[in-house]
Every structure is written in structure tokens, then in C-alpha cells.
N, C-alpha and C positions, 0 to 999 in steps of 0.2 A: 337747445339742440347743441350737443357737444361736437367739435370738430374731429373728424377722423384723422389720426396721425398718419403723415405720408411715410411710406416704407419703401425702401429700395428694392426693386424687383430682383428676384433670384433668378440667376441664369443657370439652369441645370447643365447647359451644354459644356461649362468649363471643367466639370469634375471628369467627364469622360476624356476630354482633350488631355487633361493633366495625367490621368492614368496612362492614356496611350503614349503621351511623351515618355513617361517613366518606363513603360514596357519597351519602347523602342530604344532608349537609352541604354537600359540593362541588355537587351538583346545585342546591341552594338558593342557593349563592353565585353560581352561573352564571346562574341565572334573574334575580336581582337585578342582576348586572352588565349583563345584556341589557336589562332594563327601564330602568335608570338611565343607561347609557352608550351601548350600541350602538343601540337604537332612536332615541333623539334624535339621535345622530350621523348614523345613515342619513337621517332625515328632513331634516337641515341639509344634507347632501350632495345630496339630490334637489333641495332648494330652490335651492342655489347653481347647479346644473346647469341647472335650468329658468330662473333669473334670466339666466344667461349666454346662454342659447339666444334668450331674448327680446330681450335687450340688443343681441346682433348683428343683429337685424333691425328696429331702431327707430332711425330717423334724424330728429333733430330740428333746429330752427334753429340750435342751438347745438353741434351735431354729434351723434355717436353716443351713445345713452344708455348711461350708465356701467354696466359690469359689475362683479363682485366684485373683479377685480384693480385696476380704476382706482379703486374706493372704498377699497381698502387703501392705494393709493399716495397718495390725498388725505388719508386719516386720519394717515399718517406726516408728511406736509406741514403739517397742522395742528398736531401735536405739535411739529414743528420750529420753526414760527412762534411757539408759545408759549413754547419755551426762549429763542428769540432775543429775544423781547420781555421776558422776566424779566431777561435779561442786560443789556439796555439800563436796565431800572429799577434794577438793582443798581449799574451804573456811574453813573447819574444821581445816587443818593444818596452814592455814594463821592466823587463831584466835590464835592458840596455841604460834605460832612465836611471834605474837605481845604481847601476855600476857607474854611470857617468856623474851622477850626483856625489858619489862617495869619492870618485877621483877628483872632482872639483874641491870637495871639501878639504881634501889632503893638500892639494896643490891648485890654487884659483886660476893659475895661468896654464894649466894643463890642457892639451888640445883633445876635445872630444869628438866622437864620431858616431853617427846613427846608420847602421848598416840596413839595408833593405831586407825585407823578409823574401826567402827564396823558396818557400813551400810549394807543392804542386798546386795547380789550378784546380778548383773543384767545378762541378758540372754547372752551378749557377755563375761562376766566374767566366766559363767557356760560352755561356749564352750572351752574356755582355759582350764578350770579345767579337762573336759573330755579328751581333747587332752593330757594334762600332765598325767593323769591317765593311758590311754591306751599305751602311750609311755613308761611310767615306767614298766607296766606289760608286753609288748612286748619285751623290752630289757631283762628283767628277763628270759622270756621264751626262747628267742634266746641265751642267755649265757649259758643256760642249754641243750637246744635241739640240737644245732648244734655239739658241742663236743660229746654228747651222741650218735646221729646218726652216726658221724664219726667212733667212737669206734664200734659200732654195725655193721657198713658196713664192717669194716676191719676184725673183728672176728666173725665167723659164731657161735661159742660156745656161746659168749656173746650175740648174736642176739638171739638164741634160749632160753637163760635164761630170757631175757628181753621182748620178743615179746608178751608172754601171758599177761604180765603186761599192755603193751601198748594197746593191743586189748581190754583189760577189762576196762580201765579208758578212752580210747578215745571217746566212745559214751555217757559219763556221761554229764547230762545237767548242765550247770552253776547254775541252781537254786538249784541242790542238793549239790554242791560244796559251796555255799555261807554260809548256816549255820555252816558248819565244819570250814571254813576259819574265820568266825567272832569269833567263840569260841577260836580258836587257837591264833588269834591276840590279843584278849582280855586277854588271859592267859599269853602270853609271851612278849607282848608289854606293859611294865609297865615302866612309866618314869614320873617325876615331871615336865619336860620340854621337851615334845616330839617334835621330828623334823617334823614328819608326823602326821596327824590326824588319828585315828583309821579307821574312815569310808574310808579314802582315801586308806590305806593299804589294807583293806578288798576288795574293789573294784579292787584295782590293782592286788592282788594275786590271785583273782578269774579269771580276765582276763588272768594271766600268765598260770593258770592251764589249760585253754581252748585254749590258743595259743600254747601250747607246742607240741601237738601231729601231727599236720599237717607237721610241720618243721622236727620233728624226723623222720616220715615215709619217707618223700621226701629226706631227707639227707641220709637215709639208702639205699634207692634205687639208688641214685645217685652215692654214693661210691662204691656199690656193683656191678654196671653196667660200671665201668671204663674198658677201653680197656686193654685186657691182655698183649698186646704189651708194653704198658707204664709200667705195673707192671714188666714185664721182664727186660725192660731197667733200671728200678730203682734198680732191683736186680744186674744186671750186673755192674752198677756203685757203688753198695754198699752204697747207700745212707742211712744215718741214719734215724730212725724213724720220727723224727720231721721234717727233710728235705724232707723225702718222702711225708709226709702229706702236707707240705707247698708248695712243688713244683709239685707234681703230683695230689695227692688225690683232694684238695680243688679247684684247676684250672678245673679239670675234671668234678667235681660234682656241680660246681657252678650254672649251669642253673636249676638244680632239687632243689638245696637249696633254690634258690631265688623263685621258684615255691612255695615251702613249706613256705617261709616267707609271700609271697603274701598272701596265703590261711591263714596263721596264723593272720596276720594283720586284714584281713577282718572279720574273727572269733572274734578276740578281740574287734573290734570295735561294732559289733553286742551284744556280751555278755555284753559289758560296760553298755549299756543302762539298761538292766535288772537288773545288779548288783547295778547301782546307784539308781534304783528305790527302791529295797529292803534295801539296806545298808544306804539309806538316805544320800549318799556322794553328796555334790553340784556339779551338772553338768547337762547334757542334760536330762538324765533319771529322776533326781529329779525334774527338771524344768517341764517335761511332767506330772508327777504324782501330782505335787502341783496344776498345772492348772486344771487337771481333778478333784481334790478334791475341788478347788475353785468353779467351776461351774457357772462362770459368763457367760454372753453374748459373751464375746470375747475369752473365753478359747478354744473353737474349733478352732479358727483362729490362736491362738498362738501355739497350739499343732501341727497344721499342718505346721506352720513356722518351728518348731523344727524338724519335720519329714523331710522336705525338706532339711534343713541344715545337718541333720544326713546322708542323701544320697549324698548330694554334696560333703561333707567331705570325706565320704568313697571313692567316686570316685576319689578325689584328692589324697588321700593316696595311693590308688592303682597305680595311674598314676606316682607318685613320685617313688614308688618302681619299677615300670616297666622301668622307665627311669634310675634309679640306675643299674638295671639287664642289661640293654642294655650297659651301660658304662663299666660294669665290666665282662660281660660274653664274652667268645670267640665265643660262639654258638649264632649267630644272629637269627637263625630260631627258637631257643627255646625261644625267647623273644616276638614272635609274639602272639597277643591275639587269 
């Protein structure tokens, strides 16, 4: 009598579970793809269609309002102009190097000098200038607003002293600050070899004044709303003032601090364009104003390129701040849009 070999029983239930898992995974992937790509893409296509439809029916003193195709052509033209200007700059320095090398070959003790290129700023150069200006103003505002907000949040007496000043200056337009800042910078910033141009400082400090208030207000609210249990634990442990601020106050208030920073950065980026227009500081604001004054047939398309670039950069800056907030904040719910 032969022994019957033992066989492992087949579990037919596993195949349906595996298929169900694959279907659920595929469905989840499709849902994410639709949310992340399809819906935004559909919205952009609808926007471009409506934009072109309106552009075809708007005739201005400079010609037809630019549609998406004309804006795309002008954007390529601006990039071409930038490359052409950079080629001129490279050739300018190469000519100086050749001339100086020949001069040194004839006379090794001769004094040579490299002159700076003074060509016009291109559109991409002005984007960089605007970013540098808003970064400078935003950092100045942050260095003032965060410590001030922490002090006001910790001291009710100090808050009552400063709150009327905050509420008075918070709604002031940047156009009102700009003449005052211009006069102060002109009076105080006097140097034969200035590190920064006066127009740059005027725009940057105007941005700083308008960036100040959202961060101050949100920092005060964040510090004042710290859980009382944390305050009591800090008192029981007898933490020093600086340790208390570093270990308890800042970690607890950081979600609202970043909310204020995001609002301040968005405000500063909007304010900068108006400040550059009036202060004539090289940047996107000045580019828009110069194109408006130029009045050529391509001006409207170039202005529209600048408008789109301003919006895209603003979106990128806010996304970077949100990513930094998610990385530093303990409260993940507070980082949701």
C-alpha cells in the first residue's frame, strides 16, 4: 500500500484578495492622477480658452490685447534678448582681456584695469533684482517682527502699549510710505562708494514696512495662545527666560508664526511691484512701467509676460514657505492650505 503524498491545500481566497488589492491600488493611483494633473490641466485649458476669446474682442490704442500665443512669442523674444545681451557682455570682457594682455606684453609694469559692463538690464536680470529686493526687505521685517511679536505675546502690558501703534500703521498703503522712505534714505544713506543703490534700499525698506505687520500680529496670537500646561511646566522646571522662549514659546507658536511669514511674503511681493514703479529701481515693476511708457506694438504682450511671471513667482515663494513650515512645524494640520 503506497503512501499518499501530502500536498499543501490551495487557498482560493488569496487570488480574489490580490486582485482586489490591485484594483484598489490602481483606482487610488487614478484618483491621485486626476486630482494632481487632470483637474489643474483642465482648469488651465479653460482659462487659456477664455483668455483668447476675450483677447480677440479687445482692441486698445496699442492694438489687439495679447492672447496666449502672442504672450508666448514675446516670452521667447525676451529670452533671446537676454542671451544676446550676455553675449555682448562676454565679448566686452574678452576685448578687455586681449587689450590688457597686449599692454602687459609691451610693458610688464603697466597698470591694467577691468571696466564693468554697463549694458541695459534684461528681463531675466530684472527678475533677479526683484527677488533680491523682496528677500532683503522680508528678512529685515522678519528680524524685527518675530522678536517684537514674542515680547508682546509674553507681556500683556507691552502688548497694550504697542497694539495701538500696530493697528494704526497696519493699513497704511505702500504708496504712502514710499515718499517718506525715499527722503529718509536720501538723507541718511550718504556715501562716496555705496554698497547698495538708493533706489534698491528705498524699495526694500518700503517692502519691509509692509511685511512687518502680518508677522507681528500672528506671532502675538501664537505666543498668547500657548497651552497653559506648558507654561506651568516651564515654571515648575524653573527655566530661564531665553530657555523658556527657545524650548516652549517658539515651538508652540511656530505654526502661527509661519502663517504670518507667508502672509508677509505675499504682501511684500505685491508691494514690491508698485515700489519699483515709483522708485525706478530696476526690477519687474520698472520693466512694466518702461514698457507702458514705450507704447510699442509689443508692449502689451511683454507686460502680460511680466504679469504671469509675477504670479508664478508668488506661487513658488508661497509653496517654498509652506514646505519649510511643514518641515519645521509640529502641527501638521496647521500647514494645510
